[in-house]
C-alpha positions in Angstrom: 21.6 -16.3 -20.8 19.2 -19.2 -21.3 15.7 -19.4 -19.8 16.8 -22.5 -17.8 19.7 -20.6 -16.3 17.6 -17.6 -15.4 14.9 -19.9 -13.9 17.6 -21.1 -11.4 19.5 -17.9 -10.8 16.6 -15.6 -10.1 15.0 -17.7 -7.3 18.4 -18.4 -5.7 19.3 -14.7 -5.8 15.9 -13.7 -4.3 16.3 -16.3 -1.5 19.8 -15.0 -0.6 18.7 -11.4 -0.6 15.8 -12.3 1.6 17.9 -14.2 4.1 20.6 -11.5 4.3 18.2 -8.5 4.6 15.3 -9.9 6.5 16.7 -9.3 10.0 17.4 -5.6 9.5 15.0 -4.5 6.7 12.2 -7.0 6.4 11.2 -7.5 10.0 7.6 -7.7 10.9 6.3 -5.5 13.8 5.8 -7.6 17.0 3.7 -5.2 19.1 1.0 -2.6 18.7 3.5 0.1 19.6 5.8 -0.9 16.7 2.8 -0.8 14.3 1.8 2.7 15.7 5.4 3.9 15.2 5.5 2.6 11.6 2.1 4.4 10.9 3.4 7.6 12.5 6.6 7.5 10.4 4.7 6.8 7.2 2.3 9.7 7.9 5.2 12.0 8.6 6.9 11.1 5.3 3.6 11.0 3.3 1.4 13.6 5.0 -0.9 14.1 2.0 -1.4 10.3 1.4 -4.7 10.1 3.3 -6.2 13.1 1.5 -5.0 11.8 -1.9 -6.5 8.4 -1.1 -9.9 9.8 -0.1 -10.0 12.0 -3.3 -9.0 9.0 -5.4 -11.7 6.7 -3.9 -14.3 9.4 -4.4 -13.3 9.8 -8.0 -13.4 6.1 -8.6 -16.9 5.9 -7.0 -18.1 8.6 -9.4 -16.7 6.8 -12.4 -17.9 3.3 -11.7 -21.1 3.6 -9.6 -24.3 3.7 -11.5 -26.3 6.9 -11.4 -28.9 5.2 -9.1 -26.1 5.3 -6.5 -26.0 9.1 -6.3 -26.7 9.0 -2.5 -23.4 7.1 -2.0 -21.6 9.7 -4.1 -23.1 12.6 -2.1 -22.1 10.9 1.2 -18.6 10.5 -0.1 -18.4 14.1 -1.2 -19.6 15.3 2.2 -16.8 13.4 3.9 -14.2 15.0 1.7 -15.3 18.5 2.3 
């Protein structure tokens, strides 16, 4: 398939997929309650996500912060424990 054909087919296909699926699968929460329900469902499915995120951020801070920033690293470590 030529580059020109693909440059037409891909955007058209994405547009059709979006229009067909947006009502049922790509809807945006309209209320605080819907946001809270989405957060609760996510946490139920991914219970360890918060812990993994905290550990990841602490690891990144240790890798990239200069040694003068030890007080920040210690604060982060205390929050994890």
